[in-house]
C-alpha positions as CSV (number, residue, x, y, z in Angstrom):
1,S,125.1,74.3,248.2
2,Y,121.5,75.4,247.8
3,T,122.5,79.0,247.3
4,I,125.0,78.2,244.5
5,S,122.3,76.1,242.8
6,L,120.0,79.1,242.8
7,F,122.6,81.3,241.2
8,R,123.2,78.6,238.6
9,R,119.5,78.3,237.8
10,G,119.4,82.1,237.1
11,T,117.4,85.2,237.9
12,A,114.0,83.8,236.8
13,K,114.2,80.9,239.2
14,I,115.4,83.0,242.1
15,A,112.6,85.5,241.4
16,Q,110.1,82.6,241.3
17,K,111.3,81.5,244.7
18,V,110.8,85.0,246.1
19,G,107.2,84.9,244.8
20,E,106.6,81.4,246.3
21,E,108.0,82.3,249.6
22,G,105.9,85.6,249.7
23,V,102.8,83.6,249.2
24,E,103.8,81.2,251.9
25,V,104.4,84.1,254.3
26,V,100.9,85.4,253.6
27,I,99.3,81.9,254.2
28,E,101.1,81.5,257.5
29,A,100.2,85.0,258.6
30,M,96.6,84.2,258.0
31,R,96.8,80.8,259.7
32,G,98.2,82.4,262.9
33,D,101.0,79.8,263.4
34,D,103.8,82.1,264.7
35,A,106.6,79.5,264.3
36,A,105.6,78.7,260.7
37,F,105.3,82.4,260.0
38,R,108.8,83.1,261.3
39,N,110.2,80.3,259.2
40,E,108.5,81.4,256.0
41,A,109.6,85.0,256.7
42,A,113.2,83.8,257.0
43,D,112.9,81.9,253.7
44,L,111.5,85.0,252.0
45,L,114.2,87.3,253.3
46,F,116.9,84.7,252.3
47,H,115.6,84.4,248.7
48,L,115.2,88.2,248.4
49,L,118.8,88.7,249.5
50,V,119.9,86.1,247.0
51,L,117.9,88.0,244.3
52,L,119.4,91.3,245.3
53,V,122.9,89.8,244.9
54,D,122.0,88.2,241.6
55,R,120.8,91.6,240.3
56,G,123.8,93.5,241.7
57,V,121.7,95.6,244.1
58,P,123.5,96.2,247.4
59,W,121.4,96.0,250.6
60,D,122.3,99.5,251.5
61,E,120.7,100.8,248.4
62,V,117.4,99.2,249.4
63,V,117.8,100.7,252.9
64,R,118.5,104.1,251.3
65,V,115.2,103.9,249.3
66,L,113.3,103.1,252.5
67,E,115.0,106.0,254.3
68,E,114.1,108.4,251.5
69,R,110.5,107.2,251.6
70,H,110.4,107.9,255.3
71,R,111.8,111.4,254.8
72,T,109.3,112.3,252.1
73,A,106.4,110.9,254.2
74,D,107.0,113.2,257.1
């Protein structure tokens, strides 16, 4: 599968895909095509989740960081 091929290609390739998808999200946000924007946002989130797994960072740790930032911003 595509996901397995990403893991086989390694962290650098996965991180590169996150960067590419991030750029595509920005482009579609500026173009104003909501359907394309949603698709690119989904691609970005998918690749970010794959990168988190590759790096051994659980999703709940990312959520915890966001919660801490919210607490300190108040």
